C-alpha positions in Angstrom: 19.0 -5.4 -28.3 16.6 -4.4 -25.5 17.7 -2.2 -22.7 17.5 -3.7 -19.2 16.3 -1.9 -16.1 16.8 -2.3 -12.4 13.2 -3.3 -12.1 12.3 -5.3 -15.2 9.1 -6.6 -13.6 6.8 -3.6 -13.8 3.2 -3.7 -14.9 1.2 -1.2 -16.8 -0.6 1.5 -14.8 -3.5 -0.3 -13.3 -6.9 1.0 -12.3 -8.1 -2.5 -11.5 -7.7 -3.6 -15.1 -5.4 -6.2 -16.6 -2.3 -7.2 -14.7 1.2 -7.8 -15.9 1.9 -11.5 -16.5 4.6 -11.6 -13.7 2.2 -10.1 -11.2 -0.4 -12.6 -12.3 2.1 -15.5 -11.8 2.8 -14.3 -8.2 -0.9 -14.3 -7.4 -1.4 -17.8 -8.9 1.5 -19.2 -6.8 0.1 -17.9 -3.5 -1.0 -20.6 -1.0 -4.2 -20.4 1.2 -3.8 -16.6 1.4 -4.6 -16.1 -2.3 -8.2 -15.1 -1.8 -7.4 -12.7 1.0 -4.6 -11.1 -1.0 -6.8 -10.7 -4.0 -9.4 -9.0 -1.7 -6.7 -6.7 -0.3 -5.6 -5.9 -3.9 -9.2 -4.9 -4.7 -9.4 -2.9 -1.5 -6.3 -1.0 -2.5 -7.6 -0.1 -5.9 -11.0 0.9 -4.5 -9.4 3.0 -1.8 -7.2 4.7 -4.3 -10.2 5.5 -6.5 -12.2 6.9 -3.6 -9.4 8.9 -2.0 -8.9 12.5 -3.1 -5.5 13.3 -4.5 -4.3 9.8 -5.2 -5.1 9.4 -8.8 -4.4 6.2 -10.7 -2.0 3.8 -9.1 0.5 1.5 -10.7 0.7 -2.2 -9.8 4.2 -3.7 -10.0 6.4 -6.3 -8.4 8.9 -4.9 -5.9 11.0 -7.4 -3.9 8.9 -10.1 -5.5 5.7 -8.7 -3.9 2.7 -7.1 -5.6 3.2 -3.4 -4.9 0.9 -0.3 -5.4 2.5 3.0 -6.2 1.1 6.5 -6.7 3.3 7.2 -9.7 0.7 9.6 -11.3 0.5 12.0 -8.4 3.3 11.0 -6.1 0.8 11.4 -3.3 1.7 8.4 -1.2 4.1 5.7 0.0 4.2 2.3 -1.7 1.9 -0.4 -0.3 3.0 -4.0 -0.8 1.1 -7.2 0.0 2.4 -10.7 0.4 1.9 -14.1 2.0 4.1 -14.4 5.1 4.1 -17.9 6.5 1.4 -20.6 7.1 -1.9 -18.8 7.3 -0.4 -15.3 7.7 -0.3 -12.5 5.1 0.6 -8.9 5.4 0.4 -5.3 4.1 3.8 -3.8 4.0 4.7 -0.1 4.2 7.9 1.9 3.9 9.8 1.3 7.1 11.2 4.8 7.2 7.8 6.4 7.5 5.7 6.7 10.7 2.8 4.8 9.0 2.9 1.6 11.1 3.4 3.6 14.3 0.3 5.6 13.4 -1.6 2.4 12.7 -0.5 1.0 16.1 -1.9 4.1 17.8 -5.2 4.0 15.9 -5.7 0.2 16.0 -3.6 -1.1 18.9 -5.7 -4.2 19.6 -6.9 -4.8 16.0 -3.9 -6.6 14.5 -0.4 -7.8 15.0 2.4 -5.8 13.6 5.8 -6.7 12.1 8.1 -4.0 13.5 7.7 -0.7 11.7 7.1 -2.5 8.4 3.7 -4.3 8.3 0.3 -5.2 9.5 0.0 -9.0 9.9 -3.3 -10.7 9.2 -4.5 -14.3 9.5 -6.4 -16.1 6.7 -8.6 -17.5 9.4 -10.0 -14.1 10.3 -12.3 -11.8 8.4 -10.4 -8.5 7.9 -11.8 -5.2 9.1 -12.4 -3.6 5.8 -13.1 -0.1 7.1 -9.9 0.0 9.3 -7.7 -1.4 6.5 -9.2 1.1 4.1 -8.3 3.9 6.5 -4.7 2.6 6.8 -4.4 2.2 3.0 -5.7 5.7 2.4 -3.2 7.1 4.9 -0.3 5.3 3.1 -1.6 6.4 -0.4 -1.7 10.1 0.8 1.4 10.0 3.0 3.5 12.5 0.9 0.5 14.6 0.1 -0.4 15.0 3.8 3.3 15.9 4.6 3.3 18.5 1.8 0.0 20.0 3.1 1.3 20.1 6.7 4.4 21.9 5.5 2.4 24.4 3.6 0.1 25.1 6.6 3.2 25.5 8.8 4.8 27.8 6.3 1.7 30.0 6.0 1.2 30.2 9.8 4.9 31.0 10.2 4.6 34.0 7.9 1.5 35.4 9.4 3.0 35.5 12.9 6.2 37.3 11.7 
């Protein structure tokens, strides 16, 4: 008898290779946003590969959404993508981080935002790849950046004592 887990829909670690059948099924079911969501998926993998400290990321379903986790290095916060409604789709970030607030400061007029959870995009618009790559890199290095900031603060605190 197989053991069950809280998150039975979890794919293999992915570096852009094969996807889990459940993740594949979610992408196949997407409406007009499918091409845009696949482009975001590729951008997430490319950004992870190009960003120092991230390592391989894992693709899994969380809350029914394709999710990208830094399980190898624990460098970042999970990034999720999903179709929202009609011609909208989104990149979701952990709501208890300051990531979306940071994106709002950096890119106030670029996108719409869903509270402190997501960047909202339209399938009618071409997405700004450089800006989204920056936001994704910030999410994938969120914990790494926090650890580095604490280490710097700790060192500067000792030197002034």
